[in-house]
N, C-alpha and C positions, 0 to 999 in steps of 0.2 A: 504494500500500500504506500501511497505517496506521502511524504512530509516535505515541508519547505521552511525550515527554521531560518529566522533572520539572524545571521551571524557572519563573521568574516571568513568562515570555512566553506565558501560556496563551491569551490572546485571539488573537494572530497564529497560533498553532498550530491552534486550533480553526477559524479562518477559512480557513486553508490547506486543511485536511481537507475542509471543506464546499464549497469552490469547485473542488476537483479531483476526479479519479476518475470523470469522466463517460465515456459511450460505452464503447469497447472495454476501457479500463482497469478500469472498474467490473465489466464482465462477466468479465474474467480473474480479478479478485479473488474473485468468487463461485464460479468454478470451483475455484480454489485452496482456498477455505473449505470447499466441499463435499468435496473430496478429504481434507483434514486431518481433518474431522469423521468421515467414514465410515470412514477407514482407521485412525484412532487413538482416537476418542472415542465411537463409537456404543455405546449401552448404558450409558454413564456419566451420572450426574446427581446433583446439579447440577454445572455446569462453569463455571469462571471464564474470561472473555476479558479479559485485562489489557492495557490500551493498545489498544483495539479499532479505532482509526482510523475508517473508514467502516462498521464493524460487519459486515464481510463474513463473518467467522466466526460471530458471534452470530446472524446471520440464518439460519444453517443449522438452528437449533432454538431459536426464541425462547421456548419453554416451559422448556427446561432449561439454557440458557446465559445467564449474567449478565455483562454488560460493566461494567468499571470504568475510568473515564477522569478526567483532572485538569482538563479544559477545560469550564467550566460551560455555555458556549454550545453545545458539541457534545453534552453530556449532555441539555440541554433539547431540542435538535433531534431526537435519536433517541428520547428518551422520548415525544415527541409523535407518533412513528411507531409507538408500541406496543412498542418494544424495552425490555427490562428492563436499564436502565443506571443505574449509581450514580456519584456523584462520589467520587473517592478518588485515591490516588497509588500508584506502585510501591512506596513505602515505608510506606504506611498503607492497606491494603485493608480496607474497612469491613464486615468479616464476622468472626464468632468463629472460634476455633480449630477445626480438624477439621470444616469446613463443606462443602467441595467434594470431589467424587470425581475431578475433573480440572481442569487449568489450562492454558490456551493463551496464549502470549505471543509475538507475531511482530514483529520489527524494532523492539524497544524497548530492549533491554539495551545496544546500542551507543551509546545516548544518555545512559546513566546514569553519574553520577560514583561511585556506590557500588553496583555490581551485586551484591555479596555481601549487602548489606542487603536488596535487593529479593528475591533468591532465597530468603533466609531467611523473608521475609514470605509468599512463595508456599508454602513448606514449612509454615508455621504454619497456613494456612487449609485445607490438604489433610488429608483423612482418612487414617488409616493404610492403606497400600496404594494410596493415590491416585497419579495419574499426571500429570506435567507435561511439556509440549512447549514448548520455547523455541527460536525461530528467530532467527539473528543473521548478520551478514556475516562472512566470513572475510577474511584479508589477501591473498587470491589476486589481487584487482584493487585494490591499495591506492590508486592514483591516483583511481579512481572513488569509492572509499570516502570520501575526503576532499573530494570535490566537495560534500558536505553539511557545512556548517560546524558543524552541531550534533552531528556524530558525535564521540565521545570515543575509542573504541577498537574495533577488530575483535577477533574471538575465534578461537582455534585449538581443536582437539580437546582438547589438554592443559589450556588455561585453562578450558574448559567443564567438564571433569571436576573441576578444582579448585573451581569454584563449587559444583557438586553435592556434593562431599565436605564443603566448609565448611558447607553448609546441612544436613548430616547425612542426605541421601538415602541409602537403603540400597543402591540400584542405579542405575546410569546408563550411557548410551552416547551417543556423538556420531557423526553421519554427515552427509555432504553431501546437499543437496537433490536431488530427482529432476531429470533433464534437462528443462528447460522451454523450450529454444530451439524455435521453431516453434509454440508453443502458441497464440499470437495468430492465426496464419494458419489453424490447424486450427479454432479457434473461429469464425472468420469463414466458413469453408467448410462446416463440419459441425455448428455449433451447440454448445450446452453439453454435450449428451450425448456428442458426438464428442470434444470437448476433454477431458471427464472420462475417457473410455476411453484417450485418448492419455496422460493423466497417470498413470493406473493402470499402463499398459504401461511408462512411464518409471520408475515407482517399483518395478517388479518386474523385468521382463526386461532393460531397459537398465541398471538398477542392478547386476544380476548380471554384466552384460558390462563394467562399469566406466565406463559413460558417465553422468556426473553433472554437476550444476551446482556447481562448486567455488567459486563466489563466495559461497556461503551454507552455513551449518551448522545442523543441528538437534540439540538436546539432548533426549533422552528420559530422564526421571528418575522413579523410583518411591520413595515415602516408606516 
């Protein structure tokens, strides 16, 4: 999965992203990207993908989704593949106010020293009524969280609401991710369509039954 920490170590980050994510990992990313796009963003344009990693969300609609990353090598690599990707940071998104109808940001905020500064920047580039989806780790598995030395903090539903409130979003909610255990096996056996159906089932039926991935949270926020 992609991360885009704002730091001076941009080359190592970009190199890591480009040398990983092969095989089943890359296929899982694309299934996740398809689910988030279809269930949360379909019909919105343009959409910001902040900290896109391997651009698995951006690839869902290269016409309407614009990626922004801080690693020049990564930007050059994906731009060469025809993806609309710009150089920028979580604190300086290179677009004017009220430009995007949607913003997606997955596994970035746990790396940021100033998360409120970043969410205010997301708010700035969203149109009135625009929607932001931000995915972060929770403290549920804190030992695994700190296996990545670049992680600064996990988030709770309360801290996510504080972020949204401080950025002046008019409405927000936070919830755990759908149950994803077994997704890799389903993908191997039944392909991307089968894995997509499994993920939709997890996000609806299993969610109502209380079976969730409690290691990660998703903030939905509307400007």
